[in-house]
BAKEDO-279283 format. One record per residue: x, y, z of N, C-alpha, C, O in turn. Coordinates in pm, whole numbers, padded with zeros to 5 digits, always signed. Example, Ala and Ser with C-alpha at 12.3 -4.5 7.8 and 13.67 -1.06 7.14 Angstrom:
// residues 2
+01319-00569+00780+01230-00450+00780+01320-00330+00780+01424-00332+00846/+01285-00225+00708+01367-00106+00714+01290+00003+00787+01341+00114+00804/
***
This chain:
// residues 282
+05296+03713+11107+05401+03726+11007+05339+03708+10869+05282+03604+10839/+05352+03811+10786+05287+03809+10656+05369+03728+10556+05485+03695+10581/+05306+03697+10443+05375+03623+10338+05364+03473+10357+05313+03426+10459/+05413+03399+10259+05402+03253+10265+05499+03190+10364+05600+03251+10401/+05469+03070+10404+05562+02988+10480+05662+02929+10381+05622+02876+10277/+05788+02936+10412+05892+02882+10324+05943+02750+10383+05992+02745+10496/+05929+02644+10303+05965+02509+10350+06064+02447+10252+06038+02444+10131/+06177+02399+10303+06280+02338+10219+06292+02189+10246+06286+02145+10360/+06309+02113+10138+06332+01969+10146+06439+01933+10043+06451+01997+09939/+06517+01829+10073+06619+01780+09980+06601+01631+09962+06554+01562+10053/+06639+01581+09845+06613+01440+09818+06700+01390+09703+06728+01463+09608/+06741+01264+09715+06797+01195+09600+06687+01108+09541+06574+01112+09590/+06717+01031+09438+06613+00954+09371+06545+00856+09465+06424+00838+09460/+06623+00793+09551+06566+00695+09642+06470+00753+09743+06382+00683+09793/+06486+00882+09775+06402+00944+09878+06284+01022+09821+06210+01085+09897/+06265+01019+09690+06155+01095+09631+06019+01060+09694+05947+01152+09731/+05982+00932+09707+05849+00902+09763+05831+00955+09905+05723+01002+09941/+05937+00947+09987+05925+00989+10126+05919+01141+10136+05851+01196+10223/+05991+01208+10047+05985+01354+10044+05845+01402+10006+05792+01496+10066/+05786+01337+09906+05650+01374+09865+05551+01347+09979+05459+01426+10000/+05570+01239+10051+05482+01209+10165+05493+01320+10270+05392+01362+10326/+05614+01367+10296+05633+01478+10390+05561+01602+10341+05492+01668+10418/+05577+01635+10213+05512+01753+10157+05360+01741+10167+05292+01838+10201/+05307+01624+10136+05162+01604+10142+05109+01620+10284+05001+01675+10305/+05185+01574+10381+05140+01586+10520+05137+01732+10562+05047+01774+10634/+05235+01810+10518+05236+01954+10547+05118+02022+10480+05049+02104+10541/+05094+01987+10353+04983+02048+10280+04849+02015+10344+04759+02099+10348/+04836+01891+10394+04709+01847+10450+04685+01899+10591+04572+01933+10626/+04790+01906+10673+04770+01936+10814+04840+02063+10862+04797+02123+10960/+04947+02105+10794+05029+02212+10848+04996+02352+10801+05031+02449+10868/+04929+02363+10687+04898+02496+10632+04753+02529+10663+04663+02456+10621/+04726+02637+10735+04587+02672+10768+04510+02713+10645+04570+02753+10545/+04377+02706+10649+04296+02750+10535+04331+02893+10495+04336+02983+10579/+04356+02912+10366+04393+03044+10318+04541+03074+10329+04587+03178+10282/+04617+02983+10390+04759+03004+10404+04833+02970+10276+04779+02904+10187/+04957+03015+10267+05036+02993+10147+05171+02933+10185+05223+02960+10294/+05226+02853+10096+05357+02792+10120+05440+02799+09993+05389+02778+09883/+05568+02829+10009+05665+02819+09901+05757+02702+09931+05821+02698+10036/+05762+02607+09839+05848+02490+09857+05984+02518+09793+05990+02563+09678/+06089+02493+09864+06224+02504+09811+06278+02362+09795+06316+02298+09893/+06281+02315+09671+06315+02177+09641+06464+02168+09604+06512+02244+09520/+06534+02075+09668+06679+02061+09647+06708+01919+09601+06737+01832+09683/+06699+01893+09469+06719+01758+09418+06867+01724+09400+06949+01810+09368/+06899+01596+09421+07033+01546+09394+07050+01524+09244+06951+01518+09171/+07174+01511+09196+07197+01494+09052+07134+01369+08993+07111+01363+08872/+07106+01267+09077+07051+01143+09023+06901+01148+09000+06842+01050+08956/+06837+01262+09030+06692+01274+09010+06666+01315+08865+06701+01426+08826/+06606+01226+08783+06581+01260+08642+06484+01377+08628+06405+01406+08718/+06493+01442+08514+06408+01560+08489+06260+01528+08503+06184+01609+08556/+06219+01409+08455+06076+01376+08460+06029+01351+08603+05914+01380+08637/+06117+01297+08687+06081+01275+08827+06074+01408+08901+05982+01431+08979/+06172+01495+08877+06169+01628+08938+06044+01703+08896+05983+01773+08977/+06006+01690+08769+05885+01757+08721+05762+01708+08798+05671+01786+08826/+05760+01579+08831+05647+01524+08906+05645+01578+09049+05538+01603+09105/+05763+01597+09109+05769+01655+09243+05725+01801+09239+05653+01847+09328/+05769+01873+09138+05727+02012+09121+05576+02020+09106+05512+02106+09167/+05520+01932+09027+05374+01930+09009+05304+01902+09143+05199+01959+09172/+05364+01815+09222+05308+01787+09355+05307+01914+09439+05209+01942+09508/+05415+01991+09433+05422+02116+09508+05322+02219+09461+05274+02300+09540/+05291+02217+09332+05199+02315+09276+05056+02293+09323+04974+02384+09316/+05026+02173+09372+04890+02146+09420+04856+02235+09539+04743+02282+09552/+04954+02257+09625+04935+02347+09739+05064+02426+09755+05151+02387+09833/+05077+02536+09682+05195+02618+09700+05269+02651+09572+05225+02620+09461/+05383+02715+09592+05467+02762+09483+05604+02693+09493+05683+02731+09579/+05633+02594+09409+05761+02523+09417+05874+02597+09346+05857+02645+09234/+05988+02603+09412+06108+02661+09355+06220+02556+09364+06234+02490+09467/+06298+02542+09259+06405+02442+09256+06539+02511+09279+06573+02608+09211/+06615+02459+09376+06749+02508+09404+06851+02404+09358+06841+02286+09393/+06947+02447+09279+07052+02356+09232+07173+02369+09324+07227+02478+09343/+07214+02257+09378+07322+02254+09476+07454+02222+09406+07456+02135+09319/+07564+02288+09441+07693+02257+09381+07729+02109+09397+07707+02051+09503/+07783+02051+09292+07811+01907+09293+07917+01867+09394+07928+01750+09429/+07995+01962+09442+08100+01929+09538+08045+01867+09666+08114+01791+09733/+07920+01898+09700+07862+01840+09821+07840+01691+09806+07838+01618+09905/+07822+01645+09683+07798+01503+09661+07925+01421+09670+07921+01298+09660/+08038+01486+09690+08165+01417+09703+08214+01414+09848+08318+01355+09876/+08141+01477+09939+08182+01481+10078+08156+01347+10146+08060+01279+10111/+08240+01308+10241+08215+01184+10316+08095+01202+10408+08066+01312+10454/+08025+01092+10436+07904+01099+10517+07929+01071+10664+07897+01154+10750/+07985+00957+10694+08006+00920+10833+08103+00803+10840+08108+00719+10750/+08180+00799+10947+08267+00684+10971+08189+00570+11035+08237+00457+11042/+08068+00600+11081+07983+00498+11142+07900+00431+11032+07824+00499+10962/+07915+00301+11017+07844+00230+10911+07693+00245+10924+07622+00259+10824/+07644+00242+11049+07499+00251+11068+07444+00386+11022+07327+00395+10985/+07528+00491+11022+07483+00621+10975+07499+00634+10825+07407+00679+10757/+07614+00595+10772+07639+00613+10629+07545+00529+10543+07522+00561+10427/+07491+00420+10600+07400+00335+10523+07258+00389+10520+07176+00342+10442/+07227+00490+10604+07089+00538+10614+07068+00675+10551+06954+00717+10531/+07175+00745+10519+07160+00880+10467+07233+00894+10334+07312+00807+10297/+07208+01002+10265+07277+01031+10140+07336+01171+10148+07313+01243+10245/+07411+01208+10048+07473+01340+10049+07371+01453+10039+07403+01569+10067/+07248+01421+10001+07144+01524+10001+07120+01579+10141+07066+01689+10156/+07161+01504+10243+07148+01552+10380+07230+01677+10403+07198+01758+10491/+07337+01694+10324+07422+01811+10339+07360+01937+10281+07403+02048+10314/+07260+01923+10197+07210+02038+10122+07157+02150+10212+07165+02267+10176/+07102+02113+10327+07048+02216+10418+07156+02316+10458+07125+02431+10491/+07282+02273+10457+07391+02360+10500+07406+02482+10408+07457+02586+10451/+07363+02469+10283+07380+02578+10187+07256+02665+10171+07257+02759+10091/+07150+02635+10244+07027+02714+10229+07049+02864+10246+06997+02941+10165/+07125+02909+10347+07142+03055+10361+07206+03120+10238+07179+03236+10207/+07291+03045+10167+07361+03102+10053+07285+03088+09922+07303+03169+09831/+07200+02987+09910+07131+02960+09784+06997+03031+09772+06953+03064+09661/+06932+03055+09884+06799+03118+09881+06814+03269+09862+06906+03329+09919/+06728+03332+09784+06737+03478+09764+06733+03555+09896+06670+03513+09993/+06800+03669+09897+06806+03751+10018+06669+03800+10063+06651+03838+10178/+06573+03799+09971+06439+03845+10006+06367+03749+10101+06267+03786+10163/+06418+03626+10114+06361+03528+10207+06440+03535+10336+06560+03508+10337/+06375+03571+10446+06449+03591+10570+06439+03476+10669+06513+03472+10767/+06348+03383+10645+06346+03264+10732+06302+03143+10652+06232+03154+10551/+06344+03025+10700+06318+02901+10628+06290+02790+10728+06356+02780+10832/+06191+02707+10696+06164+02586+10773+06219+02468+10695+06170+02435+10587/+06321+02405+10751+06378+02285+10689+06313+02162+10749+06294+02154+10871/+06277+02065+10662+06220+01938+10708+06295+01822+10646+06314+01817+10524/+06338+01727+10729+06391+01602+10677+06279+01528+10605+06161+01555+10625/+06318+01433+10521+06219+01359+10443+06162+01239+10517+06086+01161+10460/+06197+01223+10644+06135+01117+10724+06053+01178+10838+06048+01124+10948/+05987+01291+10808+05897+01351+10906+05756+01353+10850+05735+01349+10729/+05659+01359+10942+05519+01371+10904+05456+01481+10987+05463+01480+11110/+05394+01575+10920+05325+01684+10988+05187+01636+11033+05114+01573+10956/+05152+01667+11158+05023+01622+11212+04934+01737+11257+04825+01713+11309/+04978+01861+11238+04897+01973+11282+04950+02106+11231+05056+02112+11169/+04876+02212+11258+04905+02347+11208+05046+02392+11249+05083+02384+11366/+05122+02440+11151+05260+02483+11176+05273+02635+11192+05384+02687+11202/+05160+02705+11195+05165+02851+11201+05242+02900+11324+05325+02990+11313/+05214+02841+11438+05281+02885+11561+05433+02866+11551+05510+02952+11593/+05474+02755+11496+05618+02732+11476+05675+02836+11382+05778+02896+11411/+05609+02858+11269+05658+02951+11169+05673+03092+11226+05765+03165+11188/+05585+03130+11316+05585+03265+11371+05668+03277+11500+05666+03382+11564/+05738+03173+11537+05817+03174+11659+05924+03283+11656+05996+03298+11557/+05933+03359+11763+06037+03460+11779+06168+03389+11815+06177+03328+11922/+06266+03396+11728+06392+03328+11753+06483+03404+11849+06590+03355+11885/+06442+03520+11890+06510+03594+11997+06658+03618+11966+06742+03613+12057/+06689+03642+11840+06827+03672+11804+06914+03552+11775+07031+03567+11740/+06859+03431+11789+06935+03309+11762+06943+03283+11612+06862+03335+11535/+07039+03202+11572+07053+03168+11430+06939+03080+11384+06893+03091+11270/+06894+02992+11471+06789+02898+11432+06719+02843+11555+06766+02855+11668/+06604+02782+11530+06530+02711+11633+06533+02563+11603+06519+02523+11487/+06551+02481+11705+06558+02336+11688+06520+02270+11820+06511+02336+11924/+06499+02139+11815+06467+02062+11934+06589+01984+11979+06672+01942+11898/+06600+01966+12109+06707+01883+12163+06691+01740+12112+06580+01688+12109/+06800+01678+12072+06799+01541+12021+06785+01445+12139+06873+01438+12224/+06674+01370+12143+06651+01283+12258+06749+01166+12263+06771+01109+12370/+06807+01129+12149+06902+01021+12147+07043+01064+12184+07125+00982+12226/+07070+01193+12169+07201+01248+12199+07179+01390+12253+07208+01487+12183/+07129+01402+12376+07081+01532+12424+07188+01635+12456+07159+01754+12465/+07312+01591+12475+07419+01684+12504+07535+01665+12407+07547+01561+12342/+07619+01765+12398+07734+01760+12308+07824+01641+12342+07885+01583+12252/+07834+01606+12469+07921+01497+12510+07860+01359+12501+07930+01260+12525/+07732+01348+12467+07667+01217+12459+07711+01142+12334+07762+01202+12239/+07690+01010+12335+07719+00925+12218+07860+00946+12165+07880+00964+12045/+07957+00944+12254+08102+00959+12228+08145+01103+12202+08264+01127+12187/+08053+01198+12196+08089+01338+12177+08113+01375+12032+08127+01287+11946/+08119+01504+12005+08141+01553+11869+08289+01536+11833+08375+01594+11899/+08320+01458+11730+08460+01439+11690+08528+01570+11652+08471+01652+11579/+08648+01589+11701+08726+01706+11662+08687+01835+11730+08744+01939+11698/+08592+01833+11823+08551+01957+11890+08662+02007+11981+08714+01932+12064/+08698+02132+11965+08798+02196+12051+08725+02274+12160+08667+02379+12131/+08726+02226+12284+08650+02293+12391+08704+02430+12428+08640+02504+12503/+08822+02464+12377+08878+02596+12407+08833+02703+12308+08862+02821+12324/+08761+02659+12204+08712+02752+12102+08559+02756+12106+08494+02652+12098/+08504+02874+12117+08358+02885+12117+08297+02857+12254+08366+02854+12356/+08164+02838+12253+08089+02826+12378+08048+02683+12412+07996+02659+12521/+08070+02590+12322+08025+02454+12346+08112+02381+12448+08235+02390+12446/+08045+02310+12538+08111+02219+12630+08041+02084+12619+07939+02074+12552/+08094+01982+12684+08030+01851+12681+07890+01854+12740+07808+01768+12708/+07862+01950+12824+07731+01958+12890+07631+02044+12813+07514+02052+12851/+07676+02107+12704+07584+02190+12625+07476+02105+12560+07499+01989+12525/+07358+02164+12544+07251+02096+12471+07293+02073+12326+07367+02152+12268/+07245+01963+12270+07276+01924+12132+07146+01913+12055+07056+01842+12098/+07134+01982+11942+07006+01983+11871+07003+01881+11757+07106+01845+11700/+06882+01837+11726+06856+01751+11612+06828+01841+11491+06756+01939+11503/+06884+01806+11376+06873+01893+11258+06761+01851+11163+06755+01901+11051/+06672+01761+11206+06564+01716+11119+06456+01818+11096+06390+01817+10992/+06438+01909+11192+06344+02020+11179+06418+02145+11225+06462+02153+11340/+06432+02242+11136+06506+02364+11168+06425+02486+11123+06376+02491+11010/+06412+02583+11210+06356+02712+11173+06474+02809+11168+06529+02845+11272/+06513+02851+11048+06638+02923+11029+06615+03072+11004+06533+03110+10921/+06688+03155+11077+06694+03298+11049+06805+03316+10946+06922+03319+10981/+06768+03328+10819+06867+03324+10711+06966+03440+10714+07085+03417+10693/+06923+03565+10739+07022+03673+10747+07125+03649+10858+07244+03674+10837/+07081+03603+10972+07177+03577+11081+07268+03459+11046+07386+03460+11080/+07212+03359+10980+07294+03245+10938+07401+03289+10838+07515+03243+10843/+07363+03380+10748+07460+03431+10652+07569+03510+10723+07688+03494+10695/+07528+03597+10815+07625+03681+10886+07722+03596+10967+07839+03632+10982/+07673+03483+11019+07759+03395+11099+07836+03296+11013+07911+03213+11065/+07818+03305+10880+07885+03215+10785+07861+03068+10821+07952+02986+10824/+07734+03039+10847+07696+02903+10887+07737+02800+10783+07789+02694+10818/+07714+02829+10655+07747+02733+10550+07896+02702+10548+07936+02586+10550/+07977+02805+10544+08122+02787+10537+08175+02715+10658+08257+02623+10645/+08132+02754+10776+08183+02693+10899+08142+02547+10911+08219+02464+10959/+08019+02516+10867+07973+02377+10873+08054+02289+10779+08099+02180+10817/+08074+02336+10657+08149+02258+10559+08297+02247+10598+08360+02144+10573/+08351+02351+10659+08490+02343+10707+08505+02234+10811+08604+02161+10812/+08405+02223+10900+08411+02117+11001+08411+01979+10936+08489+01892+10975/+08325+01959+10838+08313+01828+10773+08443+01792+10701+08489+01678+10709/+08501+01887+10632+08625+01859+10559+08741+01834+10655+08824+01747+10630/+08747+01909+10762+08857+01894+10858+08850+01761+10930+08954+01704+10966/+08729+01711+10952+08711+01588+11030+08662+01472+10944+08594+01383+10993/+08697+01474+10817+08642+01377+10722+08672+01232+10758+08598+01143+10717/+08778+01206+10833+08812+01068+10866+08747+01016+10991+08764+00898+11025/+08672+01100+11062+08614+01057+11189+08475+01114+11212+08437+01144+11326/+08398+01129+11106+08265+01186+11118+08170+01092+11189+08179+00970+11174/+08079+01149+11264+07977+01074+11338+07842+01110+11277+07808+01060+11170/+07765+01196+11342+07641+01251+11285+07682+01376+11207+07669+01488+11256/+07732+01357+11087+07807+01462+11017+07733+01595+11009+07788+01698+11048/+07611+01594+10959+07538+01719+10941+07509+01785+11076+07534+01904+11094/+07456+01707+11168+07420+01763+11299+07543+01812+11375+07540+01920+11433/+07648+01734+11375+07769+01777+11445+07822+01907+11385+07856+02000+11458/+07827+01912+11251+07877+02032+11184+07793+02154+11219+07847+02261+11247/+07661+02139+11219+07574+02252+11247+07582+02293+11394+07583+02412+11424/+07590+02196+11484+07601+02231+11626+07730+02308+11652+07731+02403+11731/+07838+02267+11587+07964+02339+11603+07954+02479+11543+07996+02576+11605/+07900+02489+11422+07892+02618+11354+07798+02715+11424+07827+02835+11433/+07686+02665+11474+07589+02750+11543+07643+02796+11679+07607+02903+11728/+07729+02713+11739+07798+02748+11864+07701+02792+11974+07722+02894+12039/+07597+02713+11992+07499+02731+12100+07407+02852+12081+07334+02889+12173/+07409+02914+11962+07318+03024+11936+07191+02971+11870+07164+03000+11753/+07114+02893+11946+06990+02837+11893+06882+02837+12000+06909+02823+12119/+06760+02854+11954+06644+02855+12043+06593+02713+12061+06572+02642+11964/+06574+02672+12186+06523+02538+12215+06373+02534+12187+06294+02600+12254/+06335+02455+12087+06194+02440+12052+06131+02330+12135+06198+02236+12177/+06002+02344+12159+05928+02238+12227+05935+02110+12144+05930+02117+12021/+05947+01993+12208+05959+01866+12134+05842+01838+12040+05855+01756+11949/+05729+01905+12059+05615+01876+11971+05643+01920+11827+05572+01879+11735/+05746+02003+11807+05781+02045+11671+05882+01951+11606+05912+01965+11487/+05933+01856+11681+06024+01755+11626+06021+01637+11721+06116+01612+11795/+05910+01565+11719+05886+01458+11816+05944+01327+11766+05892+01265+11673/+06053+01286+11828+06122+01163+11788+06080+01042+11870+06124+00930+11845/+05995+01066+11969+05945+00956+12052+05813+00906+11995+05711+00903+12063/+05817+00868+11866+05693+00847+11792+05615+00723+11834+05493+00719+11814/+05680+00622+11892+05606+00501+11927+05509+00522+12043+05422+00438+12068/+05522+00633+12113+05427+00659+12222+05287+00687+12168+05190+00680+12243/+05276+00718+12040+05144+00744+11983+05059+00617+11979+04936+00623+11978/+05127+00502+11977+05052+00377+11980+05000+00348+12121+04910+00266+12140/+05059+00417+12220+05023+00393+12360+04939+00506+12418+04853+00483+12503/+04966+00630+12371+04895+00747+12422+04826+00816+12305+04882+00907+12245/+04708+00774+12273+04641+00823+12153+04619+00973+12156+04614+01037+12051/+04607+01031+12275+04585+01174+12284+04709+01255+12254+04698+01375+12227/+04825+01193+12258+04950+01267+12238+04958+01328+12098+05021+01432+12080/+04895+01264+12002+04901+01316+11865+04834+01452+11853+04864+01527+11760/+04745+01486+11946+04681+01616+11943+04777+01727+11982+04756+01843+11946/+04883+01693+12056+04980+01793+12100+05094+01808+11999+05142+01919+11976/+05136+01698+11941+05250+01701+11850+05210+01757+11715+05098+01737+11667/+05304+01829+11653+05280+01886+11521+05368+01825+11413+05330+01822+11296/+05486+01776+11451+05574+01711+11355+05632+01585+11419+05697+01592+11523/+05607+01472+11357+05663+01345+11401+05786+01316+11316+05780+01323+11193/+05894+01284+11382+06020+01257+11312+06057+01110+11331+06087+01066+11442/+06055+01036+11222+06088+00893+11229+06239+00874+11224+06292+00810+11133/+06306+00929+11323+06451+00919+11331+06491+00777+11367+06419+00707+11439/+06605+00735+11317+06651+00599+11348+06627+00502+11235+06594+00541+11123/+06643+00376+11264+06637+00272+11161+06496+00239+11115+06477+00203+10998/+06398+00250+11203+06263+00207+11169+06185+00320+11101+06166+00427+11159/+06142+00295+10978+06070+00395+10900+05931+00342+10866+05915+00222+10846/+05830+00428+10860+05692+00381+10840+05665+00323+10703+05563+00256+10683/+05754+00347+10607+05734+00288+10474+05791+00147+10465+05774+00080+10363/+05857+00102+10571+05914-00033+10572+05814-00133+10631+05739-00101+10723/+05815-00253+10576+05722-00355+10626+05751-00392+10771+05662-00440+10841/+05874-00371+10815+05911-00405+10953+05856-00306+11055+05858-00333+11175/+05807-00190+11007+05751-00091+11098+05620-00145+11155+05537-00196+11079/+05598-00134+11286+05477-00191+11347+05349-00135+11287+05337-00015+11264/+05253-00223+11262+05121-00180+11217+05052-00101+11327+05075-00125+11446/+04969-00007+11288+04897+00072+11386+04853+00204+11325+04878+00230+11207/+04787+00290+11405+04734+00416+11354+04841+00508+11295+04816+00580+11199/+04959+00505+11354+05065+00594+11307+05109+00557+11166+05120+00643+11080/+05135+00429+11143+05176+00384+11011+05062+00402+10910+05086+00443+10796/+04940+00373+10951+04826+00390+10862+04814+00534+10815+04789+00560+10697/+04833+00627+10907+04823+00768+10871+04933+00807+10773+04907+00878+10676/+05054+00760+10798+05165+00792+10708+05139+00738+10567+05164+00808+10469/+05090+00617+10557+05070+00554+10427+04968+00627+10342+04968+00614+10220/+04879+00705+10404+04782+00782+10326+04850+00891+10245+04796+00938+10144/+04970+00932+10288+05043+01038+10218+05141+00983+10114+05196+01059+10035/+05162+00855+10116+05263+00796+10028+05214+00796+09884+05103+00750+09857/+05294+00847+09789+05250+00849+09649+05241+00710+09590+05316+00621+09628/+05147+00691+09498+05127+00561+09433+05155+00566+09283+05163+00461+09219/+05171+00684+09228+05189+00695+09083+05329+00654+09042+05424+00677+09117/+05345+00592+08926+05476+00541+08881+05586+00646+08875+05701+00617+08904/+05551+00771+08837+05654+00873+08822+05716+00914+08957+05823+00974+08960/+05648+00881+09067+05701+00915+09198+05740+00792+09281+05790+00807+09393/+05720+00676+09229+05751+00555+09305+05852+00464+09237+05884+00358+09290/+05902+00503+09122+05995+00417+09048+06123+00391+09127+06190+00290+09106/+06155+00485+09219+06279+00469+09294+06265+00374+09413+06365+00339+09475/+06145+00334+09445+06124+00256+09568+06172+00115+09552+06162+00036+09646/
***
């Protein structure tokens, strides 16, 4: 597949350092020699101009950064009725929902990465994956592998669409999106409609909304492209050779002092920015 790899990230001021760490890991390990990447940066309104400029400069080191401005209405949406979820995420998590509508039509696919992931190997194979007519590619969520797990998707009508309680449920931390198909399926509108309709009982708001909107039209990616079982790297040192993206899903993050010391945390910390313009939010 010719042309650059397109990678999108979103962040509020508090997540700037972790977003830069994700970008650095992709630049260091995910882009093959001679490869090109276009960064699609989606900053929240609380990110000052000077901080955004520093993130853009970071992107310019390896790639072509483009800034997407997201409508402010997304920053007013409710996050989750679950305290443990609403305390860990921000409204920037919603920004991925608008990627099909905000990115120019000339871009036909996009790799979305959460800001708590670390790339550990070449992403070319993932980028070139044949989506076989699906709207997107994603990995099954190991913590909630089916639609009916973890109390089920709030407000899901089993008589509408193809989803049942036994359907696979994907994690939205790593997404390979076919943008034209997402536009045709009105992914953005359908996802946001779900969030607004179920605003009083949201669970995993972004993931639930996307699973409902995608309606089982997604390609199951191998877990090595979104590996959430990251603590096994401390036990199986060879496993890191297979995995390409580690996703620090859940409460424990490698930038926290409570995260266990070891090779995994050490590797992540090498990507963490140290300059004041990128760490003031920490």
